[in-house]
Phi, psi and omega in degrees: 000135181263129177258133178256147176295169182264022177277112181250144174278178185309317186268013178087005177280131177291130183299319180295320178298320180298327178290335184269325186296142175228163178296133180292342181263310184267345184063022178260159180300155178251152175241146181278130173248105181290332181297317182256359182053056181212168174255131185251132170261103180292335182298322183237000177071044180238141179248128178251127183288155172247118183244120181053039178080004182247119178293132177262092185261025174282127183309326180288342176277344181289145178242134177289129180259146179271142176254155180295330182289329186264344183252158181238165181296334180275002177093351179284158183232138175289131177257141178303137178081005181249000000 
């Protein structure tokens, strides 16, 4: 059994747990976004919500986030290979 310290971040996420969690799709580390109360996978551009202090890391719960590099003011998005 793994014991976690009692150091909690603002939204109730355990700091040690945050160091262990990875994206379920890319297996890369996640970063906490306090603005959106979510965990972000920078590797694939997906945001996973945190609900009542519990990260929802089910791939279907993830939302694709737009980056400034890929989007334009008219709403169009650059597609790879185009």
